[in-house]
C-alpha positions as CSV (number, residue, x, y, z in Angstrom):
1,M,-12.0,-10.6,2.0
2,Y,-14.4,-10.2,4.8
3,W,-16.1,-13.5,4.0
4,V,-12.7,-15.3,4.0
5,G,-11.8,-13.7,7.3
6,W,-15.1,-14.7,8.8
7,Q,-14.8,-18.3,7.6
8,L,-11.2,-18.6,8.9
9,G,-12.0,-17.2,12.3
10,G,-15.5,-18.6,12.8
11,G,-16.7,-15.2,13.7
12,S,-13.6,-14.2,15.6
13,P,-11.9,-10.9,14.7
14,V,-8.4,-12.4,15.0
15,P,-7.9,-13.2,11.3
16,F,-8.9,-9.6,10.4
17,H,-6.4,-8.2,12.8
18,I,-3.7,-10.5,11.5
19,F,-4.5,-9.7,7.9
20,N,-4.7,-6.0,8.6
21,A,-1.3,-6.1,10.3
22,V,0.4,-8.0,7.5
23,L,-1.1,-5.6,4.8
24,H,-0.1,-2.6,6.9
25,G,3.5,-3.8,7.2
26,F,3.5,-4.5,3.4
27,S,2.2,-0.9,2.7
28,A,5.1,0.5,4.9
29,F,7.5,-1.6,2.8
30,L,6.0,-0.3,-0.4
31,L,6.2,3.3,0.9
32,A,9.9,2.8,1.7
33,F,10.4,1.3,-1.8
34,L,8.6,4.3,-3.4
35,I,10.7,6.9,-1.4
36,F,13.9,5.0,-2.4
37,H,13.0,5.2,-6.1
38,L,11.7,8.8,-6.0
39,G,15.0,9.8,-4.4
40,A,17.0,8.5,-7.3
41,G,18.3,12.0,-8.0
42,L,20.2,12.0,-4.7
43,S,23.8,11.0,-5.3
44,D,24.2,9.4,-1.9
45,E,22.5,5.9,-1.8
46,R,22.8,5.8,2.0
47,R,20.5,8.9,2.3
48,R,18.0,7.4,-0.1
49,T,18.0,4.2,2.0
50,F,17.7,6.1,5.2
51,A,14.9,8.3,3.9
52,G,12.9,5.2,2.6
53,L,13.4,3.3,5.9
54,A,12.6,6.3,8.1
55,L,9.4,7.2,6.2
56,G,8.3,3.6,6.0
57,A,8.8,3.2,9.8
58,W,7.0,6.5,10.3
59,F,4.0,5.3,8.3
60,L,4.1,1.9,10.1
61,F,4.0,3.4,13.7
62,L,2.0,6.6,13.1
63,P,-0.9,6.3,15.6
64,I,-3.6,7.1,13.1
65,N,-2.3,4.4,10.7
66,A,-1.7,1.8,13.4
67,G,-5.2,2.5,14.8
68,T,-6.7,1.5,11.4
69,V,-5.0,-1.9,11.8
70,I,-6.7,-2.5,15.1
71,Y,-10.1,-1.6,13.7
72,T,-11.7,-4.8,12.1
73,Y,-13.4,-2.8,9.4
74,G,-10.2,-1.0,8.5
75,L,-9.4,-3.7,6.0
76,S,-10.8,-1.7,3.2
77,D,-8.6,1.3,4.0
78,I,-5.5,-0.8,4.3
79,L,-6.2,-2.8,1.2
80,S,-6.8,0.4,-0.8
81,A,-3.6,1.9,0.6
82,V,-1.6,-1.2,-0.4
83,L,-3.0,-1.3,-3.9
84,T,-2.5,2.4,-4.4
85,L,1.1,2.3,-3.2
86,W,1.6,-0.7,-5.5
87,I,0.5,1.3,-8.5
88,L,2.8,4.2,-7.5
89,C,5.7,1.8,-7.0
90,W,5.1,0.2,-10.3
91,L,5.2,3.6,-12.0
92,A,8.3,4.8,-10.1
93,A,10.3,1.6,-10.8
94,K,9.7,1.7,-14.6
95,E,11.7,3.9,-17.0
96,K,9.2,3.4,-19.8
97,I,5.5,2.4,-19.3
98,G,4.3,-0.1,-21.9
99,P,0.9,-1.4,-22.8
100,W,1.2,-4.4,-20.5
101,D,2.2,-2.1,-17.6
102,L,-0.9,-0.1,-18.3
103,A,-3.1,-3.2,-18.3
104,V,-1.6,-4.3,-14.9
105,I,-2.0,-0.8,-13.5
106,L,-5.6,-0.7,-14.7
107,F,-6.3,-4.1,-13.1
108,I,-4.8,-3.0,-9.8
109,F,-6.8,0.2,-9.9
110,I,-10.0,-1.7,-10.4
111,L,-9.2,-3.9,-7.4
112,S,-8.4,-0.7,-5.4
113,L,-11.7,0.8,-6.4
114,G,-13.4,-2.4,-5.3
115,A,-11.7,-2.1,-1.9
116,K,-12.6,1.5,-1.3
117,Q,-14.3,4.0,-3.6
118,S,-12.0,6.9,-2.5
119,S,-9.2,5.1,-4.5
120,I,-10.4,7.2,-7.4
121,V,-7.7,9.6,-6.5
122,T,-5.0,7.1,-7.6
123,P,-4.7,8.5,-11.1
124,V,-4.3,12.0,-9.6
125,L,-1.6,10.7,-7.2
126,A,0.2,9.0,-10.1
127,F,0.1,12.1,-12.2
């Protein structure tokens, strides 16, 4: 990913900032989706929607998270967060996990580990 950003920008950090911002926005969306699905026990769908949107926005604008977007080398953190949230959303959206689901989750987990080694906590988060 760093090589692609370097090639696109010719040494400029702008592609990294753009890519970081897009991934950060997508991770906020995934968090909102996750909260919406985890709140399925709530009878009021408006509360679930509000909770998902509020926590997604909080994640999006939290200074420590937004600061990672500005940092060029924050790409590994953001990519790891997106992939980890993707796994959790996949698990939350499914009523029954099949063998193909496990294969996709394992593939995403390997990509997440490639992005950042601290992604090893993904199985613990999923449990």
